[in-house]
C-alpha positions, 0 to 999 in steps of 0.5 A: 500500500502507498506509505502515508506522507507528511507534507508540511503545509499540505493541509492548506496548500490547495490550488487557489480557489480563484484559479479554479473559479476562473477555469469555470468562467466565474469571477474570482470573488464568487466563492465563499459567501454564505447563503441560505441552506434551503436555496443551496440544497434546492439548487444542488438538487436541480443540478444533480437531476441534470447529471442523472439525465446525462446533461453535463452541459446544463449541469455545469451551467447551473453549477456556475450560477450557484457558485456565483450566488455563493451557495456552500452546497454548490461548492460541495457538489463542485468538489465532489464532481472534480473528486469523482470525475462527474461531468469534468475530468477527475482532479483531486487538486481541483476539488480541494479548494471547493471543499475548503469553501464549503467548510468555510461556508458552514458545511462540516462535511467539507472538512470530512471530504478533505480528510477522506480524500487526503487519506485515500491511496489514490490521492497519495495518502497524506496523513498530516493533511488527513488528520488536520482536516479530520479534527475540523470535521467530525474526527476530533473524538474518534481516536485518542491515539491519533490526537495531537497536543492542544498547542498543536491542534490549531497551529499547522507548523506545530501540527506537522512537527508533532506528527514528524515524531510519530512512528510509521506504524502509528501514522499508518493506523491513524491514516486508515482510521481517519480515511474510513471514518471520514468517508462515513461522516462525509457520505452518511449525511442523510441516505436518499432512501430514508429521505424518500420514505420519510424515516429518521432516527439514531444510528450507532456505528462501531468500526473494528479496524483489525477485522476490519468490520463496521457494525451498525446499531439502529436505535428508535426509528422515527417516521415523519408525516405531514401531521408531525412526528410519530414513532415508527411502531405506529406505522409498523409495516411502512416503518419497517420497510423504510428502516430497512432501506435506511440501514441498507444505504448506510451499509453501502457507504460502510462497504465503500469506505472499507474498500477504499482504504487498504488495512495496514498491518499490525492493527491493535486487535482490541481497537474499537472506534465509535460514533453515532448519527441522528438523522432528522428531516426538517420541514420548512 
């Protein structure tokens, strides 16, 4: 497997967003402005609809418009399109500034995407950048063994210097855990099937890196109806079907995360990484 690297300033050394915006034909000041999430999500939904219809030209045009309006959700989508080669040539370096803009606009998933991408072997496995962004997403409390000292947490120079003192086995372990968990955090925001069925609830996740295996425990399932919130037991048949789809999509995300990152040798057998998610639908 590729050896995780430590590159000084790698976490911040992205292609300037202005250059990427110019490549899309946008003014340099277009990114970074906050915008209401409701409108940003509606715009992104329309762009995704064009992508599903294989209308890449229309999707790019609509994306440019949404980026001009400063929607952080549009920056997230632009980053994902570059990272995965959707309607544009795959280019991780071009994805980076869009994810940063999304994070700066208030979307924590931007940091999760950066952590997952920097940890990925296809992008060179830069463990310093992966850990730097993980703690700015949902990764601060995942694994104490991968935490830096308080003084280094927000100082890129001290952060990189402290990681230089870690043994290679620790770096490989932390890069692996960060990659898997950040992929879960980035992609498990709200499964599409659950949204369609109108179901939410609490899901606990346990990652056993030495196996490797990801286990999910579903808590109380809630079904959202136009009249309000009712417990899933009140509509048992539909609630059960909805919950199964909900869990299935989370399982697919977990499988992708495990396939993306090769397991390093020597993972501690007793290591368990835990997190949880609460999925809710908000009506406006």
